[in-house]
C-alpha positions in Angstrom: 17.9 5.8 -23.8 18.1 9.5 -24.0 16.7 11.3 -20.9 13.9 13.7 -21.4 15.2 17.3 -20.9 14.0 19.0 -17.8 12.2 22.4 -17.8 14.0 25.5 -16.5 13.0 24.7 -13.0 15.1 21.5 -13.3 15.8 21.2 -9.6 12.2 21.3 -8.6 10.7 17.8 -7.9 7.5 17.8 -9.9 4.6 15.3 -9.6 5.4 14.9 -5.9 3.7 17.1 -3.5 6.8 18.0 -1.6 9.2 20.2 -3.6 12.9 20.6 -2.7 14.3 23.5 -4.7 17.8 22.1 -4.7 18.0 18.4 -4.1 21.8 18.7 -3.9 21.4 20.6 -0.6 19.2 18.0 0.9 20.9 15.6 3.4 21.6 12.1 2.2 19.0 9.8 3.7 20.9 6.6 3.0 21.8 6.1 6.6 18.6 7.7 8.0 16.4 4.7 8.5 13.9 5.6 11.2 12.1 3.2 13.5 8.9 3.9 15.5 6.9 1.8 18.0 3.3 1.6 19.3 2.9 -1.5 21.7 4.3 -4.4 19.7 3.7 -2.8 16.4 6.9 -1.4 14.8 7.0 1.0 11.8 10.2 1.3 9.8 10.9 4.1 7.3 13.7 2.9 5.0 15.0 5.4 2.4 16.8 4.6 -0.8 15.4 1.0 -0.7 14.0 -1.3 -3.3 10.7 -2.8 -2.4 11.5 -5.9 -4.4 14.4 -6.7 -1.9 12.0 -7.1 1.1 11.9 -10.4 3.0 8.7 -11.1 4.9 5.2 -12.3 4.4 3.3 -9.5 2.5 4.2 -6.7 0.1 1.5 -4.0 -0.5 1.8 -2.1 -3.8 -0.2 0.4 -5.8 -1.0 -0.7 -9.3 -3.2 0.2 -12.3 -6.5 -1.3 -13.4 -4.8 -3.9 -15.5 -2.5 -5.0 -12.6 0.6 -4.2 -14.6 2.1 -1.1 -12.9 3.3 1.9 -14.8 6.6 2.8 -16.3 7.0 6.5 -15.8 9.4 7.4 -18.7 7.6 10.6 -19.7 7.0 12.1 -16.3 9.1 15.0 -15.1 11.3 13.8 -12.2 11.0 10.2 -13.3 13.4 10.0 -16.3 14.9 6.5 -16.2 12.7 5.5 -13.2 10.0 2.9 -12.7 7.2 2.5 -10.2 7.5 0.1 -7.2 4.9 -2.1 -8.8 7.0 -2.4 -12.0 10.0 -3.3 -9.9 8.1 -6.2 -8.4 7.0 -7.4 -11.8 10.5 -7.2 -13.1 11.9 -9.2 -10.2 9.4 -12.0 -10.8 10.3 -12.0 -14.5 8.2 -11.6 -17.6 4.4 -11.7 -16.9 4.5 -14.2 -14.0 3.2 -11.8 -11.4 0.7 -10.1 -13.7 -0.7 -13.6 -14.7 -0.9 -14.6 -11.1 -2.8 -11.4 -10.2 -5.2 -11.9 -13.1 -6.0 -15.4 -12.0 -6.6 -14.2 -8.5 -8.9 -11.5 -9.8 -10.8 -13.9 -11.9 -11.4 -16.2 -8.9 -12.6 -13.2 -6.9 -15.0 -12.1 -9.6 -16.3 -15.7 -10.0 -17.0 -15.7 -6.2 -18.8 -12.4 -6.5 -20.9 -13.7 -9.4 -22.0 -16.6 -7.2 -23.1 -14.2 -4.6 -24.8 -12.0 -7.1 -22.4 -9.1 -6.8 -20.7 -9.1 -10.2 -21.3 -10.1 -13.8 -18.6 -12.1 -15.6 -18.4 -11.6 -19.4 -17.2 -14.3 -21.8 -14.1 -12.3 -22.6 -13.2 -11.9 -18.9 -9.5 -12.5 -19.4 -9.2 -9.5 -21.7 -11.5 -7.1 -19.9 -11.0 -7.8 -16.1 -9.9 -4.8 -14.2 -9.3 -3.9 -10.6 -11.7 -1.5 -9.0 -10.7 1.8 -7.3 -10.2 1.1 -3.6 -9.9 -2.7 -4.1 -7.1 -4.7 -2.6 -6.3 -8.0 -4.3 -4.1 -10.7 -2.6 -1.9 -12.4 -5.1 0.3 -15.5 -4.3 3.8 -14.8 -5.4 4.6 -17.1 -8.4 7.6 -19.4 -8.2 9.7 -20.6 -11.1 9.3 -24.3 -11.6 11.9 -26.3 -9.7 13.2 -23.4 -7.6 12.6 -22.2 -4.1 12.9 -18.7 -2.6 16.0 -17.2 -4.2 17.3 -13.7 -4.9 15.8 -14.0 -8.4 12.2 -13.9 -7.1 10.3 -12.0 -4.5 11.1 -13.2 -1.0 7.6 -13.0 0.3 4.4 -15.1 0.1 1.8 -12.6 -1.1 1.6 -9.3 -3.0 -1.5 -7.2 -2.2 -2.3 -5.1 -5.3 -4.4 -2.0 -4.6 -5.8 0.6 -6.9 -5.7 4.2 -5.8 -7.4 7.1 -7.7 -5.3 9.7 -9.3 -5.0 13.1 -7.5 -5.8 16.0 -9.8 -6.5 19.2 -7.8 -7.0 21.1 -11.1 -10.2 19.2 -12.0 -12.9 21.7 -13.0 -15.3 22.4 -10.1 -18.3 22.0 -12.4 -17.2 18.6 -13.4 -16.8 17.6 -9.8 -20.2 18.9 -9.0 -21.8 16.9 -11.8 -20.2 13.7 -10.5 -21.4 14.5 -6.9 -24.9 15.3 -8.0 -25.2 12.1 -10.1 -24.0 10.0 -7.1 -26.8 11.4 -4.8 -30.1 9.6 -4.8 -33.4 11.4 -4.8 -35.0 12.0 -1.4 -34.9 14.2 1.6 -31.7 15.3 3.4 -31.8 12.5 6.0 -31.9 9.9 3.3 -29.0 11.4 1.5 -26.9 11.6 4.7 -27.7 8.0 5.5 -26.5 6.9 2.0 -23.3 9.0 2.2 -22.4 7.4 5.5 -23.1 3.9 4.3 -20.9 4.4 1.1 -17.9 5.9 2.8 -15.7 3.0 1.4 -14.3 4.6 -1.8 -14.5 1.3 -3.7 -18.2 2.0 -4.0 -18.1 5.8 -4.1 -15.4 6.1 -6.8 -16.1 2.8 -8.6 -16.6 4.6 -12.0 -13.9 7.2 -11.6 -10.1 7.2 -11.1 -9.6 10.9 -10.2 -10.0 12.7 -6.9 -9.5 16.5 -6.5 -9.4 17.2 -2.7 -7.0 16.2 0.0 -9.9 14.8 2.0 -10.5 12.3 -0.8 -6.8 11.5 -0.8 -7.0 10.7 2.9 -10.0 8.5 2.4 -8.3 6.6 -0.5 -5.2 5.9 1.6 -7.2 4.9 4.6 -9.4 2.5 2.6 -6.5 0.5 1.1 -4.3 0.5 4.2 -7.2 -0.8 6.4 -8.1 -3.5 3.9 -4.4 -4.5 3.6 -4.0 -4.7 7.4 -7.2 -6.6 7.8 -6.2 -9.2 5.2 -2.6 -9.5 6.4 -3.5 -10.0 10.1 -6.2 -12.6 9.3 -4.2 -14.6 6.8 -1.4 -15.7 9.2 -1.1 -17.1 12.6 2.5 -16.2 12.8 3.6 -14.3 15.9 6.1 -12.2 13.8 4.3 -10.6 10.9 6.4 -8.6 8.4 4.7 -6.3 5.9 6.2 -3.8 3.4 4.8 -1.1 1.1 6.0 2.0 -0.8 4.9 5.5 0.0 1.4 4.7 -1.3 0.1 7.3 -3.7 3.2 9.5 -3.6 4.4 8.5 -7.1 2.4 8.4 -10.3 -0.8 9.1 -8.3 0.6 12.5 -7.3 -0.7 12.5 -3.7 0.6 15.3 -1.4 3.3 13.5 0.6 2.3 15.0 3.9 -1.4 14.2 3.4 -0.7 10.6 2.4 1.6 10.2 5.4 -0.9 11.6 7.9 -3.6 9.3 6.5 -1.3 6.3 6.5 -0.1 6.7 10.1 -3.6 7.6 11.4 -5.1 4.5 9.9 -2.4 2.3 11.2 -2.4 3.8 14.7 -6.2 3.5 15.0 -6.5 0.0 13.5 -8.4 -1.9 16.2 -7.3 -5.4 15.2 -3.7 -4.3 15.0 -3.9 -2.8 18.5 -5.5 -5.9 19.9 -3.1 -8.4 18.5 0.0 -6.3 19.4 -1.2 -5.9 23.0 1.1 -7.8 25.4 -1.9 -8.4 27.6 -3.9 -10.0 24.8 -6.7 -12.0 26.4 -6.4 -15.0 23.9 -2.6 -15.3 24.4 -2.1 -14.7 20.7 0.1 -11.6 20.9 1.8 -10.7 17.6 4.8 -8.5 16.8 4.0 -6.6 13.5 6.8 -5.1 11.6 5.6 -2.7 8.9 8.2 -1.2 6.5 7.7 1.7 4.2 10.4 1.9 1.5 11.2 5.1 -0.4 13.0 5.9 -3.6 12.4 9.7 -3.5 14.3 11.8 -0.9 11.7 14.5 -0.6 8.9 12.1 0.0 11.0 10.3 2.7 11.6 13.5 4.6 7.9 14.4 4.5 6.9 11.0 5.9 9.7 11.1 8.4 8.5 14.5 9.7 4.9 13.3 10.1 6.0 10.1 11.8 8.1 11.9 14.4 5.1 14.0 15.3 2.6 11.2 15.9 4.7 8.1 16.8 7.3 7.2 19.4 10.8 6.7 17.9 12.9 3.8 19.1 16.6 2.8 18.7 18.0 0.1 16.5 18.6 -2.0 19.6 15.0 -1.7 20.7 13.9 -2.7 17.2 16.0 -5.9 17.3 14.6 -6.7 20.8 11.0 -6.5 19.5 12.0 -8.6 16.5 13.5 -11.2 18.8 10.3 -11.1 20.9 8.3 -12.0 17.9 10.6 -14.9 17.1 10.4 -16.1 20.7 6.6 -16.0 20.7 6.6 -17.9 17.4 8.9 -20.6 18.8 6.7 -21.0 22.0 3.6 -21.2 19.8 5.0 -23.9 17.7 6.3 -25.8 20.7 3.0 -25.6 22.5 0.4 -25.8 19.8 2.2 -26.8 16.6 2.4 -24.7 13.5 -0.8 -23.7 11.8 0.4 -20.8 9.6 -1.6 -19.8 6.6 1.3 -18.0 5.1 5.0 -18.2 5.9 
């Protein structure tokens, strides 16, 4: 396939917020995996890594409304590249992951219909779409007669999330029209109450896929990260929980890398359930060690996230990382010995 020619500013990384004028001058991040800690929670930033190679319990990925990912052949800076979501689909083979996601979405919509939340049309299979801000847990499909192998994803669940596209050049008048239409009639106190109650962007942006301010970008990242952590921590009783994701929003969604990183790290650091379950003095004796990996394909985005992480988290050595990992395995062995295994996902 012939690569699309680059514009004159060929060395500028476009459609990523962080631009490196000359990528050849940037240091090679291949050996620059960085590890950070907060209590028993560990964050790993792993450059030049394929998300599909991750081994653990949960992979979080940004997708499109149709749960199919996006092949970025016509985007500057993405010639010959594909999104992390597409890499997961390719690893599973054919439409296996997409079919599993659609089945999971149909089950969710049917449950919502029973609760009076959603309406299901007769042609649901053809029209079902993920909502902006929604996170959908999808069991990883297995090929008949096979177990976990290098030919499939080596995790139990993929969490598909839909982020809005960042377009800072959206006309102000268009943005004002959307905002005005979303405000109910009434006095200022009533409007303020409604705005506070609908902070979750899955309701605020249910009918739109575009945001135009960095504040909205932060809200979008915070929403899907919190939902993903909520589900992952509640879905397993394992003492060692391993989760991976790409640099959410920093690809086809065009999020500013620094803004996305700050929102991501702030949400993770302030997640109350994560802080409680990783506390070594946990009152219920159910301490967990949570390993969260962020995998990067783009050098510029990695350096942006690395810089933010170093400012807000405590870096640890590789030896300390393995000590914490061993702690999680030890806690799991003790839990199985004492109470038996009651894991929801493995």
